[in-house]
C-alpha positions as CSV (number, residue, x, y, z in Angstrom):
1,M,-9.6,10.7,8.2
2,R,-11.0,14.0,6.9
3,R,-10.4,16.1,9.9
4,A,-7.5,14.4,11.8
5,Q,-6.5,16.0,14.8
6,P,-2.9,17.0,13.8
7,G,0.2,14.9,14.7
8,T,1.6,11.2,13.8
9,Y,-0.4,8.3,14.2
10,R,0.9,5.0,14.4
11,I,-0.8,2.4,12.4
12,Q,-0.4,-1.3,13.6
13,V,-2.0,-4.5,13.2
14,D,-2.8,-7.3,16.2
15,Y,-3.3,-10.7,16.0
16,Y,-5.9,-11.1,18.7
17,G,-5.9,-15.1,18.1
18,T,-8.7,-17.3,19.4
19,S,-9.4,-18.6,22.5
20,A,-11.3,-21.9,21.1
21,R,-9.1,-25.2,20.9
22,K,-7.6,-25.2,16.8
23,I,-4.5,-25.4,15.7
24,L,-3.8,-22.1,14.1
25,G,-0.8,-21.4,11.8
26,P,0.2,-18.0,11.0
27,V,-1.9,-15.2,9.5
28,T,-0.9,-13.3,6.4
29,L,-2.1,-10.0,5.8
30,Q,-2.1,-7.7,2.7
31,V,-2.0,-3.9,3.8
32,E,-2.4,-0.8,1.8
33,M,-2.2,2.8,3.0
34,I,-3.4,5.7,0.6
35,T,-2.3,8.9,1.9
36,N,-3.7,12.2,0.0
37,Y,-6.6,9.9,-1.5
38,G,-8.1,11.1,-4.5
39,R,-5.5,14.2,-4.9
40,P,-2.7,14.5,-7.3
41,N,-0.4,13.8,-4.5
42,E,-1.9,10.5,-4.1
43,Q,0.3,7.9,-2.7
44,R,-0.3,4.0,-2.3
45,R,2.0,1.8,-0.1
46,A,1.4,-2.0,-0.2
47,R,2.7,-4.2,2.4
48,T,2.5,-7.9,2.9
49,L,2.6,-9.0,6.8
50,R,2.9,-12.4,8.5
51,L,2.1,-12.8,11.8
52,A,2.8,-15.8,13.8
53,T,1.4,-16.2,17.0
54,A,-1.6,-14.6,18.8
55,K,-1.2,-11.1,20.5
56,E,1.7,-10.5,18.2
57,V,1.5,-6.8,17.4
58,V,3.3,-5.2,14.1
59,D,3.9,-1.5,13.0
60,V,2.7,-1.3,9.3
61,G,3.3,2.4,9.4
62,E,2.9,6.4,10.2
63,V,0.4,9.0,9.1
64,A,1.6,12.6,9.9
65,F,-1.5,15.3,9.8
66,G,-0.9,18.8,10.2
67,A,1.8,20.7,11.9
68,S,3.3,17.8,14.0
69,K,6.4,19.2,16.0
C-alpha cells in the first residue's frame, strides 16, 4: 500500500471451506510479507501455515504505517 492510513494492520488468512460435499483435508499456505519494498531497508518474512478446518482464521503478522501510537 503506497498511501496507507497511519496505524497497525493485522494480516490474517481465513479458510472459507466449501459447501460442496467433498472430503477436504488441511490446506497449506506459503505466505511472504515484504515491507519497505524496493528500498535499502526492505525486509522479507516467509511463513508456512496449515489451516485444518473450515472457518479457521490464523494471524500471519502485523504491519505498522506512520505514527501509530
